[in-house]
Structures are given as C-alpha cells and as structure tokens.
C-alpha positions as a printed Julia matrix, in Angstrom:
631×3 Matrix{Float64}:
   0.33  -0.11   -0.13
   1.0    3.6    -1.08
   2.75   5.35    1.7
   2.71   9.59    2.02
   6.0   10.86    4.0
   7.0   14.35    3.24
  11.04  14.57    3.22
  11.72  17.85    3.79
  15.41  19.81    3.82
  16.84  22.37    5.13
  17.85  24.81    2.09
  21.06  24.87    2.82
  21.74  21.42    3.54
  20.17  20.69   -0.38
  22.64  23.55   -1.34
  25.47  22.09   -0.28
  24.62  18.3    -1.89
  24.02  20.15   -5.03
  27.42  22.08   -4.76
  29.01  18.37   -5.14
  27.34  18.25   -9.09
  28.66  19.77  -12.12
  26.96  23.4   -11.13
  24.64  24.33   -8.59
  21.02  25.01   -8.6
  18.16  27.18   -6.73
  15.98  25.65   -4.43
  13.11  25.79   -7.25
  14.96  24.36  -10.02
  15.9   21.4    -7.14
  12.64  20.22   -6.6
  11.46  20.61  -10.69
  14.41  18.05  -11.15
  13.49  15.88   -8.75
   9.69  16.27  -10.04
  11.03  14.61  -13.36
  12.99  12.05  -12.13
  10.18  11.09   -9.86
   7.93  10.89  -13.16
  10.68   9.14  -14.91
  10.83   6.32  -12.58
   7.31   5.78  -12.44
   7.31   5.18  -15.77
  10.05   2.66  -15.38
   9.15   0.51  -12.49
   6.76   1.51   -8.89
   9.24   2.74   -6.31
   7.9    3.52   -2.59
   9.97   4.74   -0.06
  11.94   2.59    2.67
  10.02   3.0     5.95
  13.57   4.09    7.76
  13.18   7.41    5.13
  10.3    8.16    6.53
  12.03   9.31    9.95
  12.54  13.03    9.91
  16.23  14.17    8.85
  16.07  17.59   10.41
  14.0   19.28   13.78
  12.24  21.67   11.13
  10.59  19.08    9.62
   6.13  18.22   10.46
   4.81  14.94   10.08
   1.56  15.27    7.89
  -1.07  12.91    8.31
  -2.77  11.36    5.04
  -5.76   9.17    4.85
  -5.1    5.44    3.68
  -6.86   5.41   -0.09
  -5.85   7.71   -1.5
  -3.14  10.74   -1.83
  -4.47  14.08   -3.25
  -1.54  16.51   -4.71
  -0.66  19.42   -2.28
  -2.2   23.07   -3.17
   0.61  25.32   -5.17
  -0.42  28.12   -3.73
   0.97  29.66   -0.65
   2.52  28.7     2.4
  -0.13  27.1     3.88
  -1.82  24.92    1.14
  -4.97  22.97    1.98
  -6.45  19.63    0.19
  -9.07  19.73   -2.02
 -12.48  19.81    0.09
 -14.23  16.94   -1.67
 -11.8   14.75    0.65
 -13.12  15.08    3.84
 -10.66  12.46    5.24
  -7.67  14.59    4.7
  -6.05  16.27    7.31
  -4.44  20.42    6.19
  -0.69  19.76    7.05
   0.38  23.23    8.27
   3.54  23.32    5.9
   6.79  26.18    6.9
   8.06  28.65    5.04
  11.25  26.62    4.18
   9.18  23.7     2.58
   9.0   24.04   -1.3
   5.6   22.42   -2.96
   5.68  18.89   -4.41
   3.66  17.75   -6.78
   1.69  14.83   -5.85
   3.2   12.65   -8.86
   6.61  12.8    -6.57
   4.6   11.11   -3.7
   2.98   8.25   -5.18
   5.93   5.74   -5.17
   5.83   2.26   -5.63
   7.64  -0.47   -4.0
  10.1    0.16   -1.34
  13.97   0.83   -2.66
  17.32   1.35   -1.15
  17.51   4.79   -1.05
  21.26   4.72   -1.21
  21.15   2.26   -4.73
  22.33   3.84   -7.79
  19.09   4.43   -9.79
  18.25   7.63   -7.62
  21.7    9.22   -6.37
  19.91  11.94   -4.95
  17.6   10.33   -2.63
  21.79   8.72   -2.06
  22.76  12.09   -0.91
  19.73  12.72    1.16
  19.69   9.59    3.14
  23.9   10.52    3.44
  22.9   14.17    4.66
  20.1   12.17    7.11
  23.01   9.58    8.77
  24.26  11.16   12.52
  27.37   9.64   11.56
  27.93  12.5     8.5
  30.85  14.56    9.13
  30.08  17.76    7.46
  34.49  17.86    6.49
  33.85  15.23    4.43
  35.27  15.38    0.69
  32.92  14.33   -1.54
  35.03  13.72   -3.8
  37.72  11.98   -1.62
  38.8   10.23    1.87
  36.9   11.52    5.08
  39.9   13.1     6.65
  40.02  16.03    8.98
  40.49  19.71    7.19
  44.03  21.03    7.79
  44.1   24.74    9.77
  45.75  27.78    7.56
  48.61  30.42    8.37
  48.36  31.66    4.88
  45.83  32.23    1.82
  48.45  31.52   -0.7
  48.23  28.22    0.82
  44.62  27.45   -0.88
  45.87  26.11   -4.44
  42.69  26.48   -5.85
  42.37  31.07   -4.43
  43.82  33.0    -6.68
  44.49  36.78   -6.14
  42.15  37.78   -8.86
  39.24  35.88   -7.18
  36.22  38.37   -5.92
  36.36  36.47   -2.09
  40.29  36.78   -2.14
  40.7   39.5     0.55
  37.83  38.65    2.77
  39.46  35.14    2.86
  43.06  36.61    3.25
  41.63  38.52    7.06
  40.04  34.94    7.7
  42.54  33.37    7.19
  45.52  35.3     8.26
  44.02  37.96   10.63
  42.05  35.28   12.55
  42.7   32.71   11.91
  39.11  30.76   11.76
  38.7   29.06    8.34
  40.32  26.19    7.43
  41.11  23.87    3.94
  41.03  20.4     3.01
  43.9   18.18    3.11
  44.79  18.5    -0.24
  45.12  22.53    0.18
  41.96  23.32   -1.35
  39.48  25.71   -0.81
  36.03  24.19   -3.05
  34.44  28.08   -3.0
  32.26  26.7    -5.36
  30.76  23.86   -2.91
  27.75  24.44   -1.12
  27.91  24.98    2.48
  25.27  23.33    4.62
  23.79  25.43    7.63
  25.14  23.46   10.49
  28.63  24.11    8.74
  27.94  27.59    8.31
  27.13  27.85   11.95
  30.17  25.98   13.39
  32.33  28.58   10.95
  30.84  31.54   12.35
  31.28  30.48   15.82
  34.82  30.13   15.59
  35.11  32.93   14.01
  33.02  34.68   16.72
  35.58  32.73   19.41
  38.69  33.88   17.76
  37.37  37.75   17.81
  36.2   37.33   20.93
  40.01  35.9    22.48
  41.44  39.14   20.61
  39.1   41.81   21.79
  40.36  40.34   25.63
  43.73  40.87   24.96
  43.37  44.13   23.64
  41.24  45.33   26.97
  43.51  42.84   29.43
  45.43  46.09   30.3
  42.85  49.13   30.47
  41.39  49.72   33.27
  38.74  48.63   34.87
  35.53  50.6    36.29
  36.99  49.22   39.63
  40.34  50.77   39.01
  38.85  54.49   38.64
  36.87  53.91   41.57
  39.93  53.98   43.19
  41.34  56.56   41.61
  38.73  58.44   41.84
  39.07  57.92   46.18
  42.47  58.43   46.23
  41.99  62.21   44.08
  39.05  63.15   46.67
  41.37  61.83   50.01
  44.45  63.47   48.25
  42.98  66.8    47.37
  44.6   69.17   49.53
  48.08  67.51   49.04
  46.57  67.96   45.71
  46.45  71.8    45.96
  49.33  72.51   47.61
  51.76  70.65   45.46
  49.85  72.73   42.5
  50.87  76.05   44.78
  54.38  75.23   44.85
  55.02  73.88   41.05
  53.28  77.56   40.06
  56.33  79.42   42.24
  59.26  77.27   40.84
  57.26  78.6    37.88
  57.58  81.92   38.42
  61.75  82.0    39.67
  62.35  79.99   36.68
  61.36  82.96   34.47
  62.79  85.3    36.31
  66.28  83.33   36.21
  65.62  83.0    32.55
  64.94  86.77   32.63
  67.77  87.86   34.46
  71.44  85.42   34.31
  74.15  86.77   32.75
  74.28  84.64   29.81
  71.81  82.26   27.86
  73.86  79.79   26.53
  77.26  79.85   28.95
  78.65  76.94   31.36
  80.72  77.0    33.86
  82.46  73.41   34.57
  86.07  72.86   36.17
  88.56  70.06   37.27
  91.12  70.2    39.7
  94.15  67.77   40.98
  96.16  67.27   43.53
  99.32  65.24   43.69
 101.92  64.36   46.32
 104.69  63.17   44.69
 108.53  62.41   44.93
 112.16  61.64   43.56
 113.91  58.86   44.54
 117.4   57.63   43.11
 121.18  57.9    44.55
 121.77  61.17   42.8
 118.53  63.21   43.39
 116.69  62.06   46.44
 119.28  64.29   49.03
 118.37  67.36   46.63
 114.03  66.67   46.55
 111.37  66.33   48.9
 107.51  64.98   49.28
 105.43  67.58   47.57
 102.18  68.61   47.73
 100.8   70.31   44.07
  97.83  71.39   43.02
  96.13  72.98   39.8
  92.86  74.02   39.58
  91.16  75.28   36.16
  87.71  77.19   36.13
  86.29  76.55   32.27
  83.3   79.18   30.92
  81.86  77.53   27.63
  80.0   80.48   25.74
  77.61  79.94   22.66
  76.22  82.54   20.16
  74.42  80.28   17.65
  74.18  77.23   19.15
  77.41  75.47   16.64
  80.15  78.35   17.41
  81.97  78.14   20.91
  84.25  80.76   23.22
  86.24  79.25   26.19
  87.66  81.19   28.46
  89.83  78.78   30.67
  90.64  80.77   34.38
  93.88  78.21   36.56
  95.97  78.37   39.2
  98.58  76.21   40.77
 102.31  75.38   42.33
 103.42  72.85   40.94
 107.67  73.17   40.38
 110.14  70.97   39.12
 112.34  68.76   40.86
 115.99  68.83   40.8
 116.81  66.46   37.97
 119.7   65.67   35.33
 117.4   66.36   32.6
 114.26  67.27   32.07
 112.79  63.69   31.9
 110.55  64.07   35.35
 107.73  66.74   34.45
 103.86  66.43   35.53
 101.43  66.88   32.97
  99.13  69.73   33.12
 102.01  71.61   35.34
 100.89  74.68   36.34
 102.91  76.83   38.51
 101.42  80.28   39.1
 102.21  81.7    42.74
  98.78  80.69   43.88
  97.64  83.68   41.08
  94.49  83.16   39.16
  95.5   83.58   35.43
  94.44  83.64   32.19
  95.15  80.33   30.46
  93.49  80.15   27.55
  90.89  82.17   25.65
  89.76  80.72   22.08
  86.89  80.8    19.74
  85.36  78.07   17.72
  83.48  78.24   14.53
  81.93  76.51   11.55
  82.88  77.89    7.99
  80.25  75.47    6.02
  79.91  71.75    5.91
  83.29  70.56    6.13
  85.42  73.02    8.42
  86.41  74.14   11.52
  88.21  77.22   12.0
  89.86  78.47   15.53
  91.14  81.45   16.42
  93.38  81.26   20.39
  94.16  84.71   21.78
  96.54  83.15   24.95
  97.06  79.16   24.62
  99.75  77.12   25.58
 100.97  76.13   22.69
 100.47  74.45   19.07
  98.57  71.36   21.3
  96.14  74.15   22.36
  95.02  75.1    18.76
  92.49  72.13   18.72
  95.01  69.74   17.2
  93.27  65.67   18.24
  96.34  64.02   19.21
  96.49  60.38   18.46
  97.77  58.96   22.05
  94.77  57.0    24.61
  96.77  59.13   27.62
  96.19  62.92   26.32
  92.35  63.53   27.99
  91.2   66.3    29.75
  91.09  67.6    33.17
  93.94  65.26   33.65
  93.02  61.77   33.86
  95.5   59.82   31.29
  99.17  59.81   32.22
 101.01  61.29   34.98
 104.33  62.68   32.81
 104.76  65.35   30.62
 106.25  62.99   28.29
 103.94  60.47   28.46
 100.93  62.74   28.12
 101.61  63.53   24.26
 104.84  63.59   21.47
 106.83  66.15   22.17
 105.98  67.19   18.73
 103.1   69.17   19.73
 105.57  72.0    22.09
 108.18  72.27   19.87
 107.42  75.86   18.86
 107.2   78.12   21.67
 104.16  80.27   20.77
 100.78  81.39   22.38
  98.48  83.59   19.47
  97.2   81.78   16.61
  94.64  79.95   14.31
  93.45  76.74   12.87
  91.37  75.55   10.82
  90.67  71.67   10.56
  89.06  70.5     7.06
  87.24  67.28    7.6
  87.89  65.76    4.45
  85.74  62.46    4.81
  83.66  61.44    8.0
  87.05  59.43    8.95
  89.7   62.05    7.06
  91.23  65.5     8.24
  93.45  67.99    7.43
  94.57  70.39   10.02
  96.53  73.75    9.67
  97.54  76.01   12.02
 100.01  79.22   12.42
 100.62  80.51   16.07
 103.02  83.04   17.19
 104.83  84.0    20.68
 104.72  87.44   21.21
 102.25  88.35   19.71
 100.76  91.35   21.65
 104.35  93.02   21.88
 104.98  95.84   19.0
 108.36  95.5    19.74
 111.34  94.12   17.25
 111.56  90.97   17.23
 107.91  90.32   18.46
 104.52  90.37   16.84
 102.1   87.61   15.36
 105.1   87.33   12.25
 108.41  88.41   13.04
 109.17  86.76   16.35
 108.76  83.07   17.5
 106.05  81.18   15.39
 105.37  77.59   14.85
 103.43  76.12   11.24
 101.91  73.21   11.35
  99.88  70.97    9.24
  98.32  67.53   10.22
  96.61  64.4     8.1
  94.81  62.66   10.73
  92.38  60.05   10.22
  89.99  57.9    12.98
  88.33  54.92   13.11
  89.99  53.45   10.26
  87.84  50.47    9.63
  86.63  50.89   13.61
  89.67  50.08   15.05
  93.05  52.61   14.01
  93.63  56.29   14.28
  96.95  57.52   12.07
  98.4   61.15   11.8
 101.27  62.69   10.18
 102.4   65.67   11.67
 105.05  68.51   10.5
 106.13  71.36   12.36
 108.09  74.3    11.13
 109.01  76.89   13.95
 111.63  79.32   14.77
 112.77  80.03   18.35
 114.55  83.32   19.18
 116.48  83.93   22.83
 114.26  84.83   25.21
 114.74  86.22   28.92
 112.62  84.38   31.76
 110.7   86.75   34.8
 113.89  84.98   36.93
 116.16  86.3    34.24
 117.07  83.04   32.65
 117.99  82.98   28.52
 116.01  80.84   27.06
 116.78  79.54   23.99
 116.69  76.28   21.51
 113.5   73.71   21.18
 112.15  73.66   24.59
 109.71  70.78   24.52
 109.66  70.33   28.24
 111.15  66.61   27.9
 114.12  64.7    26.84
 117.88  65.66   27.88
 118.98  69.19   27.71
 121.41  68.43   25.53
 118.11  68.18   22.77
 116.54  71.58   23.7
 119.92  72.51   21.48
 120.33  75.79   23.31
 123.39  77.37   22.62
 122.13  80.62   23.19
 121.32  81.45   19.39
 118.06  81.04   17.49
 117.42  78.16   16.23
 114.37  76.94   12.99
 113.37  73.18   13.03
 111.46  71.05   10.94
 109.86  68.41   12.51
 107.78  65.33   11.55
 105.93  62.84   13.82
 104.06  59.79   13.14
 101.58  58.32   15.47
  99.23  55.51   15.34
  96.67  54.04   17.77
  94.93  50.35   17.37
  91.74  50.32   19.59
  90.09  46.58   20.51
  87.51  45.57   23.14
  89.43  46.16   26.47
  92.75  46.86   24.84
  94.56  49.44   22.91
  98.15  49.39   21.76
 100.12  52.65   20.03
 102.56  54.58   19.61
 104.66  57.42   18.03
 108.35  58.71   16.63
 109.38  61.96   16.34
 111.88  63.38   14.47
 113.37  67.13   14.2
 116.23  68.63   12.19
 117.31  71.68   14.19
 119.47  74.56   12.38
 121.17  77.16   15.2
 122.07  79.72   12.96
 125.15  80.86   12.33
 126.39  77.57   14.05
 124.93  74.34   12.51
 123.05  71.57   12.61
 121.73  69.01   14.71
 119.24  65.72   14.76
 116.89  64.9    17.8
 114.42  61.67   17.62
 112.04  60.56   20.08
 109.6   57.39   20.7
 107.17  56.29   22.42
 104.86  52.7    23.02
 101.36  53.09   24.98
  99.2   50.29   26.44
  95.65  50.88   27.27
  93.37  48.88   29.33
  89.63  50.66   29.34
  87.78  50.04   32.14
  90.05  47.46   34.01
  88.72  45.95   37.08
  85.32  48.54   36.16
  83.26  51.43   34.59
  85.12  54.54   34.42
  88.94  53.02   35.1
  92.37  53.11   32.92
  94.79  50.87   32.99
  98.35  52.53   31.22
 101.59  51.86   30.33
 104.58  53.81   28.55
 107.33  52.51   27.12
 109.45  55.25   25.6
 113.03  57.46   24.39
 112.72  61.25   25.08
 114.06  63.73   23.27
 117.35  62.6    22.71
 120.45  64.15   20.2
 121.83  61.94   18.2
 123.97  64.02   16.22
 125.42  67.43   15.83
 127.71  69.13   13.07
 131.53  70.13   14.79
 130.91  73.47   15.65
 127.4   73.23   17.07
 128.78  70.42   19.25
 131.34  72.49   20.52
 129.32  75.25   21.79
 126.74  72.27   23.62
 129.92  70.66   25.19
 128.9   67.18   23.29
 128.37  66.5    19.5
 125.53  63.7    20.85
 123.78  62.42   24.18
 126.67  59.88   25.35
 124.24  57.01   25.96
 119.97  56.08   25.88
 117.47  56.06   28.97
 114.37  54.45   28.99
 111.3   56.01   30.11
 109.13  53.11   31.4
 105.53  54.21   33.23
 102.4   52.53   34.68
  99.43  53.84   36.11
  96.26  52.85   37.16
  93.3   55.46   37.32
  90.19  54.76   39.76
  87.26  56.13   39.27
  85.48  56.99   42.76
  82.29  57.87   40.36
  81.86  60.01   37.5
  83.78  63.0    39.06
  86.4   61.66   40.73
  89.29  59.68   39.99
  92.28  58.46   42.57
  95.62  57.9    40.25
  98.92  56.01   41.38
 101.86  56.19   39.35
 105.22  55.39   39.12
 108.12  56.51   36.84
 111.56  54.46   36.14
 114.19  56.17   33.85
 117.03  54.42   33.23
 120.64  56.45   32.43
 118.35  59.96   33.23
 119.63  62.82   30.63
 120.73  59.6    28.07
 124.38  59.01   30.22
 124.89  56.22   32.22
 126.74  58.23   34.67
 123.64  58.8    36.22
 121.92  56.62   38.65
 118.11  55.54   37.95
 115.88  57.82   39.28
 112.01  56.35   40.63
 109.14  58.86   40.71
 106.27  57.88   42.62
 103.12  60.07   42.36
  99.41  59.4    43.73
  96.82  62.06   42.04
  93.23  62.44   42.97
  91.44  64.5    40.46
  88.12  66.64   40.87
  85.38  67.34   38.26
  82.38  69.21   37.82
C-alpha cells in the first residue's frame, strides 16, 4: 500500500549537496528536477520509500497525516495550502515557509527500494545528509579526512588573488585564523555549505574575535580601578592643591632666572687635581723632598649660535719641577702661577660651511692648544691620563714657543681631516723681533684619520718653527727647542735662535678592553750661524680601558725621551757634546680608579734608566698619587 511521507530538507543542506554536482542550482530548480526524475522512475517501475526514510532528517520537518485510501496533490499556492474539499478524510497539513510545494506525482511511490541505490543518486545524497554519522568536513570527492589549519591564504591552491572573495578569505585566514582547508590544500569555494557548517565557521570566527578583544582590553583600567583612583584623588585633594601651588612658585622663579641670567648659553665647568709625589734615586734623593702640588681650573663655555663656542680657562697652580739632570720628570698639566689666578686659554671656534672648523686662540699654551687632536689614549682632558708630561702626548706638539694663533680643520671625509695652524709667540708686543709674524712662530700641518676600519687612528704631523732668544721672569735666557722633555742637549740651546723642521707619526689600535699605540718623532734643528743637529724620540703605549670597573684606566708607556743623536762640529763644541752619550728609557705605569663620575684616584710610578741619556747618572724612580675632581 502506498505510504505518504513528506521529506523536507533544510535549504542550506540541499544547496550543499547540489554543490557537489557539476553546477549549483536553486531550490526551485532542484524540486523541478526531482519531480522529473520521479516521473521517469514511475514510468519504469513503482518505487516506494523505505520505511526507515520516513523518519524526519532534521528538526525543522513537521509530520503530515494522510488517508490510507488515496493521496491528493498539495496545492501549488501560498505557504498554507489545503487539500481538496471533496476529500473529507484528508487532514490539512501545516507547511513551514522553508518547504517548497511538491507534486503529488513525486509522492506516489511504489515498492520500497534502497535509497542509496544507484538508480536514484539524489536519494543517496539525502540519506547521507540525514545520517547521524555524517562528517560535515568530509571531502565529497575523496576520503573523509579532517581539514588542515591554515596560516596564509596562499596555501590554498584553488584561491587566486584575482578571485572576488580573495581579500575576505585572506582576512579570515591570516588575521583571525578561523578558516581551514581540505587536506589537499584546496578551499572549494564553489561548493555549497550546510547550515551546520556555516554555524560552526561563524562560531569559530566569533570565538577568535572574542579572544582578540579580551587580549586588547586586558591592560585597560576597569571601573573598579577608576573608582579607586577617584577615591585617592578625593582623599589627597589637599596635598594635590599644595603641590600645584609649589609648582606655580617654581615656574615663577624659573622665569625670573631666565630673564636675568648674564648669558643664556654660558656653561661653567672645572677640574682640579692634587698630587703627592717624590723622587727616589742615588743622585736626586738628597736634593728633593716629598711635595703636595695642585692645579685648579675654571672653564667658561659660551655659544652664540648653537654651533660656535667661546672658551675661557682660568687656572691657578703651584707645580714646580724636581731637581734632576734633565727635563724628564715633569707632571702632565703642570702649572705654576704662584697661587694667582691667570687666564690660561682664550679661544673661539666656529664652523665654515659643513666641512670646516676655524679656531682662533688669543692665549694658549702651545700648538697642542690649537684644537689638533692627538693620537694617544693618554692625553685626556682634566688630566685623567698619564701622570708624566712625556707620557701625556708626543713632544712634537711642544717644539714651538707660541701662544696666539689660528687653525683650520678641514673634514675631507667622515674619518679623514686636514689641519693647518699658525701661532706666534709675543703676538701682542709691537717691539722689534716680536709681533705676530716677526717673533717666535710655529706653523703646523697634520693629516689625521680617526676610526679607520673602526679600530685604527693615524696621524702625520709636520711643524716648522722659529725660536729666538728670550728672558724668563727670573732672568734666565731661553733658546732652542724647549719641549719640556728629554735631555738638556736635545733642546739645542746654544744661546742662538734656532729653526726646526719636525716630523711625527702616530698610531693607535683600539680593541675591546685593550689599545696599543705609539709614535716616532724627528727634528732637524739649525742653530743660526752655528750648525745643525738631529733629535729623535719614540713612544709605545698600552691602554686598558675599564680595567677592573667602568671608568677605570690602566696604562703603560715605554719610550725614549728626546735625545740628541748628532750635530755638526761647531754646534757640538758650543753644546759641549755632539750627541748624547747613551740612551735612557722612560717606563711608566699608572692605574686610574674611578670612585664615581667626578672623582678619580691615580697611583703612578716612573722609572728612568740613564737619566739625561747618560749612564753615569743613577736610575731615578718617581712615585705619585694624583686625585682629580671634575664638575
């Protein structure tokens, strides 16, 4: 006996199964094709639905009661059709809006058949959809494997950048990570989607969005935090009001200071050192005593444009020389002003374009003060490097007895610069033999390279100098090349004016925690109307920055102080010797200990072999402890 069973599928389920066909059809097209197929089956044989198929596949289906005698076709009208009035035994079904009208011919089926039979593939698909074991992620064209999580939309082989939904897929995959692909790395964008699958996908994306929102708002203040802050603000209202008043007072004082200060761009800095030292040796110990010496400086730095600099240095000191055979034991940064404050340096530095700096010095101590960088790790501002004058810098920068001049620093590249300078001795005196160009002078040129290959500093230096005869404040006569270092013969002091051409080369290799450098210097000196002489000096330096702590410095200097290596007979007769008889060594070791950023303590020792380059003199040992203050 025919059995009527109304089979309804959710729209999205039908669409999903139809998507597996060669093309996707609409709901109306699906039911039209279903009706034609059923009519063809009716012509060939009677078919009836299996009783198992009569169970509703989804919760949306409503059962319909029909008479056992006959079946009337459903009305083709609106959403609430009724059976013909002539059939009084027919029950009027209530059809949901999602159910499309079905022809009666499609409902009159004959003997039951297996719905999964190949005679009706559409019914096989319907049975597959109603199966409780259906995997919504199953590949209809392949095995039922789980889908793979994606990290980039480019992993989908069938999605191209030209597809209209490419940007939407890219956002869902890469930004939210809530879209998966099939194991064969396809997306199958033309395949239909069931409502269950759609709900699962939307839920995954909503969960991901919820996670992102929770992460982005985790550090935001909550209403409880705001309430606590409000309560604290109310409890400390009096303190906040008092603090506001104090800030207003400070603002008023700051404005007054800015309006009345003597210069808006002048800075004051300074340094001072105190040294306790003594000489030890068979020939000098009885002539010298332990001394306490000092030097103090005040440095005023002013800028008018932000790029220029006017510097003025005032200093006072009581440093006097030890009694010794030569000039080899002298302090770095020594100054002897008798306790008076004097103007030591007055200079003005300004840029010319982007590649040059010009320095003008009205008062300076020598060529080293013209702004020429010295390639040595121990010539450090505020006397924080070597303790001795020889270890501080090469003697070539002291061959000219000058104080007033100018220098130009040309920056050829970021690493290489060319420096040229000229300075006179008694530039402020109009007397004969003095003045800027008619008295003592020094002309210096230097080619310098900094940080070559990030590790190497180099310099080549030339100095042409003239030194006349001068009388010191004590009445002594000065002549020759007075570098303040070396033997007495190396000064070539023959009571005659001298002209010197001096050449120097220096280098310093810098590594992490260690530096090695040195210099060599040669001076060809002519004593006017007497003859010529040659003077050489050498130095080797080892530096250990931050040794034992930040700001510390360990140093070793080994060298030969200026030594007369030869002279013409007439000059040698006046000097008493044509050359120094022997070669003495200067060996110095010091260790600067940084107590903080402003205070250093530096113990040091110097050993001189053959003082004054003469083995007849016993070795000299010099010990010192220097304390430096900076502010």
